[in-house]
Each structure stands twice: as C-alpha cells, then as structure tokens.
N, C-alpha and C positions, 0 to 999 in steps of 0.2 A: 643691600636693596638700593642704597643711594646711587651706587655705581650703575646698577641695572636701569634705574629710571633715567640717569644721565645718558646712558647709551641709547635709550629709546628717544630721548629728546634730540640726539645727534643723528638720528637715522637718515634724515634728508641730506645732510652734508656728507655722510659717509657713503651711502649707496643711492643709486637711482634705480629703484625697483618699480617696474611697471606691472599693471594688472595683466595676468595671463589666463587664457581661457582653458577650461577642461571640458571634455564631453564624455558622458558615460552612455554607452549603448548596452541595454540590458536584455536578457533573454531568459524566459522561464522554460525549464526542461519539458514541461507538459502542456504548454500553451494555454494555461489558465488566464483568466482576468485576475488582477490582484491590485493591492494598494500598498505602497511603501512610503516611508517618511525618511527624508535625508536632511540631517541637521549638520551645519558646519559654519565656520567663520569665513567670510569672503574677503577679497582684497581690500574692500573699503571698511573692514573691521565691523561689518554688520553680521548679526546672528541670523542665519537663513534657516527656515524650516520649509522645505519643499515637499508637498504631498505629491507623490508620483502615481499616476494611474497606469497600470499595466493592461494593455488591450491585446488579446490574442497572443499573450506570452511575450510581448515586446514593449520596451519603453526607451525613451531617450531624455537625458537631462543635461544641462550645461550650466556653468557658472565661472566665476573668476577667482583666482588665488594669486598670492605672491609667493612663488616658489613651491609651496606645499601647504595643505591644510588637512588636519586629521578630522574627518567627519564621522558621523554615526548613521548607519543605514539600518532601519528597523522595519520588520514585517508588521503590518497592521492587521492582517488577516491570519490569525493563528487559532487552531482548535484547542490548544492546550491551555489558553488563557494566560500563558506566561509571556514575558517580553523576550522576543527573539531579535537579536541585533548583531551587527558586526562593526568593527572599526575599518574605515576605508580611507586610505591616504590619497587625497585629491591632488594630482599634479597636472601641470599644463600639458595635456596630452589627450589622445583619444583612448579611453579606457573601455573595457568590456567586462560585464559581470554576468555570470550564468549561475542560476540557483534553482532549488526546488521550491514549490509553492509553500509559503509560510515559514521558510527556513533560510533566511539570508546568512545565518551564522556559518553555514557550511558552503557559502558561495565561492565560486572560482573567479578571481579578479585578475585581469591582465591589463598591462599597459602602464602600470605605476611601479617604478623601480623601488620606491620606498615601501610599497605594499609587499613586494617580494622580500625585501630586507626584514620587514616586520614579521613575516611568516617564517623566515629562516630562524630568527631569534626565538620565536615561540616554539618552533620545532626542537630547538636545542634544550628547551626547558620542559619538554612534553611530559616526561615522567613525573617531575615535581609538580607540574600543573595539574595532572590527573589526581595526585594525592590531595592537593589543595582543594580542587573542585569537589572531591568526595567529602572532604571535611566540611566545606561550605553547605553542601546538600544535607548532610546529617544535622548541621547546626540549624538550617532552615526548618527541618522537620521538628526538631526539639522546640524551637521558638514558637512555631505554629501551635504546638500542643500546649505550651505555656499560655499563649495569648487566648486560646480557647478555654482556659481554665481546667484542662484535662491533666496537667502535670504541674506539680509544685515547682515554683520558680527556683528555689534553692537546689532542689534535686536536678532540675534542668541545667542550672549553671554549673553544677559539679560535673554533669555528663559532658557539657560543651568543653569544659576545662580539660577533661581527660582525653577527648578526641583531638583537641588542639595540640596537646602535648605530643601526641603521636605524629601529627602533621607538621609540627614546628620545624624540624630539620628541612623539610621540603619548602616550607614558606620562607625560611631564612635563605635557602639556596637561591630561590627565585629573586628575592630582593637584592642579594649580593651580586647576582648576575646582571641585574638591571643597572645597578650603580656602576659596576665595572664597565658595562657597555657604554654608558653615557660618557664615562671618563676616557675610554679608549677610542671613541668614535665621534670626535668633535665636529665633523663635517656632515653629520647625519640628522635628517629631519626626524627620524625615529627617536634618536637621543633626546631631541628637544621635546617631543611629545611625552616621552617617559618622565622627563624632568617635571612636567606639569603635574603628574600624579605623585611626585615626591613632596610637593608642598604640604607642610604641616606634618609630614611623616618623618622627616629627618631634620637636623639642625639647620637653621637659616644660614649659618656660616658655610655649611657644606653645599647648600643650594647655590649660594653666591659663587662659591669656588667652581662648581660644575658649570654654571652659566658662563662665567668669565672665560672658561676654557673652550667654549663653542666658537665656531667660526662666524664671521659677519653674515655669510650667506644664510646660515641657520637662524641666527638671532633676529635678523630683519626679514624673516619670512612671515607668512600668516600664522604658522604654528608658533613662531616667536611672539607674535602679537597676543596670541591666546595665553601664552605663559605670562607675559607682562601683566595682562588684565587679571589673571587668576592670582598671581602673586600680590598684586596691589590690593585686591579684595581681601585676601588673607591678612595682609599687614594692617589694613584698615580695621578689620574685625578684631584682631588681638590688641590693637592699640586703643580701641574705643572703650570708654568707661560706661558700662551699662548701669541702669538704675539699681539693679540688685546689688552692685558693688558699693553703692552709696548708702545702703542700709547699715546702720550702726547698732551694735548691741547696747542696750540701755536707753535707746531713744524710741520715740513713738513709732509704731508701725505705719508705713505709708498707706495712703487711702486705697481702697479697692471697692468694687461693686459686684455683688452676686445678684443677678437679675432674674426675676420670675414674672410671668405674665400678670399674676396677681401681685400688685405692688405691695400689699400688706405683708407678703412673705419675703420680699426682697431684703437683703442684709448688706451692711457695709461695716467698716471698721468701728464706727461709733456704736452701732447697735449690738456689737459683740463685747463691748466693755463690760467687765464683770465675769467674763468667761476666759478660760485658758484654751487656746486653739492653735492648731498646727496648720499652716498652709503648705501643702505638699504638691509640687509641680512634677508631673510624670508624663510618660508617653507609652503607648502600647508597644511600640517597637524598641523600647529601651529596657533591656534585661535587668540592669541594676535597679531601675525604677520598680519593676515587678517584684524583685526580691525585697526591696525596702517596703513596698506596699504590704507585704505579708506581716512584717514586723510591726509596722505602724498600726495595722488593724488589731493585732494582739494587744497592743498598748491601749488603743481606743476602747476596746471591749472591757478592759480591766478598770479604766478610769472614767468611763462615760457618765456614770451616776454621780461622780464627784464634780462634774462640770467641765469635762474635757471633750472637745470635738475636733473633727478634721475636715478641712476644705481641700478637696482634690481638684487640681487645676491642670487641664490638658488642652491639646489643640484638636480635640475630636471634631471631625467634619461630618456633614450629613452623609457622605459616602461611607465612612467607616463606623457610623453610629451603632449599627446593629451588632457589629463585631465587638465594639467596646462594651456595649450593654451586656452581651453574653459573658464577657470576661468579668465585668463587675458583679454579676449575679453569681457566677460559679466561684469567684474568689471572695464572696461575702463582703464586698466593699460598697454595697448599696446604701449602707447607713451613713456614709460620708456625704457631705454636701459636694456633689460633683459639678464642676463648672467647665464649660468649654470657652476658650478665648478666641476660637476661630471665628472670624468675621462672617463666614458663610452660614453660620448657625443663626437663623432668623427667628426661630420659635423654640419654645421650651419642650422638653421631653420629660417623661415621668422619672427618669434617672439623671438626665443630663440637662443642666440649665446654662444660660448664657452669663457671661461676666466680663469684667474689665480689670485686669491686673497689670496694666502698663508700668506701674511704679515698681514692679518686681521683675522686670524683663532682664534676661541675659540669655546666653546661648546654650548653657549646659543644663541637662536634666540627668538624674533627679536633683532638685534643690528644695530646701526646707527652710521655713521661717516659723519659729515658735513665739507666740505672743502671750504675755501674762494678763492677769485680770485688770491691770491698769492700762492695758493697750501698749505696753512697752515690749520691744523685741528682746528676747532673752537667749535666742539661739538662731544661727543661720549657717547653712552648709550647702555645698554643691557636691554631687557624687555620692557614692555609697561604698563603704567597706564593712564587712561583718563585724559587729561590735558597736557600730555607731548608735544602734538602737538602745544600748544600755545607758550611754551617756544621755541620750534624749529622754529616756524614761526617768532618770534621776532628776533632770531639770523639771519635768512635768510634775513629779511628786512634790518637789520643793515648791513649785508655783501653786499647787493645790493645797499646800500646807498639810500633807499627809505624813 
C-alpha cells in the first residue's frame, strides 16, 4: 500500500496527463422518451452523476477522463422495478450506444476499445457466468422468502449452501480467469478496473503485486485514480479502531439510549441495571443475523420470566420499515425492544423505536453484547456460527443464577 500511495504522489513528475473529452451519442431502438443515469469519475477526480434525458429516442452527453474511466449507465424507467445497468468504459473518443427502452444492460456500445476488450473477456466466461447468475437468482428468491418470514432462516441457509456448492466450480473459474487476466494484461484499463473489485477479496500482498505490474499509463489513468481511492478507503476502514472493539469483558457496558416519544418509556443503560439483557445488532439483508435471531428468540422465551430481555438494534429506515415489521411479526420477534439507529427515523412506530448506540459501532453484523445485572459486559461477539447460541445460553443462565 505504501508503494501504491508513493506512486500516486509521484504522478505529476512521472506523467503529464491531460484531461481528454469523451462524447456519447445515444439512440433508443423504438424512439421512446427515457431517462438514464450516468455515474463515473472524471479527470478532476470528481464523482459525476449525470441524469440524461432521452427525447425522441436520442441523447448526447460528454465529459472528461484521463485515459479511461469505468462508468455505470443505469435505466431509470423500468417496468420490472429492478435495477438495470451496464458497465461503460469511457475513453477520449466519440462513442455510440444503442439500446431498448428500460434495458441498457443489453446495449450495443461502439467507439471504446476497452469496452470491446471487456466484452470479449466476459464472452470467454459466458458459461460460468450463466451458472453463477442462476445461483445468484436462486439465492435472491430464498433470501426474499426468509425476509418475509415465509421460510426458516436455517432451512434457507442450508438451501443456499447446497446450490452454492453446485455453482462453486464456475465461481472459482471466473475469479481465477480475472486474476490471470490482470496479471497477463498489465497495459489494460480493464485489468485496472477488475483490480478495484478484488479489494478485500484477495490478500493485500497480492493486490500490491498485481498493481505494481501494471503500466504507468494504466496506473495514472482515471480508473487508476478510482483504484487508489477505493484501496485507501479500505485500508482506512480496516485500520480504524471502532468503539465496539474497545468494549471489554468485565467492564461496564457503554452508554446507549432507547428513545420513545413518551419519555417515561425511554430506557438507557442505567435504567436496565438489575436486568440481564442482550444487545443484538442485526440487519434484514444479513442471513447470519436472521439465523441468529431465531436462536436468540428461543433463549429469550425460555428465560424472559427470570429477568432476561433482548434489545434488537438495526438500521431500519422509513423506506423499509413495512418490510422489517412484517419480518418481525412473522418471526415472532416483536417481544424484543426493537431500535433503529437510522437518523432518518424521526418518529416512533408500534414495533420500531429510535435509539443511539454510537458507543457500540463497528462494521460487522451480527454482533452481540450480553450485560449482567450489575451492568457489566460478560460476552461480546461479531458474526455467527451454529453453536454460538449454546455458549450464549450458558452465560445467560449463569448471570440469572439458574
């Protein structure tokens, strides 16, 4: 990483790269009016979000890049309700794009050499990609059923594991092909773009090695700028000590607030002294969270009369509140004290209240903190593996003196 940042600092002395203009001329096959969104990093390292108005099936948009930028072009008008997008390599040239209304994913893009290179690479992995896409679609269906409370999370997890096992050879083939391509094509903007998506997926030493092998033309392009920025954000995140990491077993639990419109019903750490309680951070899109929630609820039901309770903390927003409430009711989690730490939640709901748990922040969910009657932390953990609940239950019984 140090070498990479040093290389970035030396860019002005190594290369004199000027901003270069690209132009995209677009045509809709059926002359509809339409709206598109183009997102990319420009030559000034600014994140651009251009809303494109298509009138009578035509549009034109232009911008600047250094060498090449990998943008995302998205259809804003879709009947399916799903996000339809494509990767578009923006090069200093006049490019054309032809597509069907609401479906830029199948667009024909001309004028960009990197775009053609990217398409050839994808075509070489077409069979493996089809297998992987089928696996992803099946996984999405299963997860949606779990989130709706129509399928047990453990049963769903086993189903996903089974179909992933079938798809794993194709997944591994694709990943190995990408790594080999990066290594064998050091003068390719496509290689640089693919390296961005390897961050946090492969060892940092491998990332550094692949980056060092790339040519200066590629490193000091706009795609190279995007890689540097992404890699720096990743390094900063993993090197940051979050408040959750400073919580120590045997010490007082950090302060928090569970807020309700009726202040008499609001609680905090001090008001729960004398109780044994679990603070469980979860998210509706986190399958390990949903699996753990099942086990936590079994424990809560067994020991609630002995003075054990659960505070469920999520980032539920006003937009997904209805979906979360449906899950809570079907999964019988409405007996928990459910709290949203999303700042957009301005008012209370019958199931979801507002709260502040900044002293427990970190990146991973699920995460758990168990507090005894004296207000001391007796257990903390991130992630979930089957069997974790057994250790948790033994600590709860001990804290309740059962």
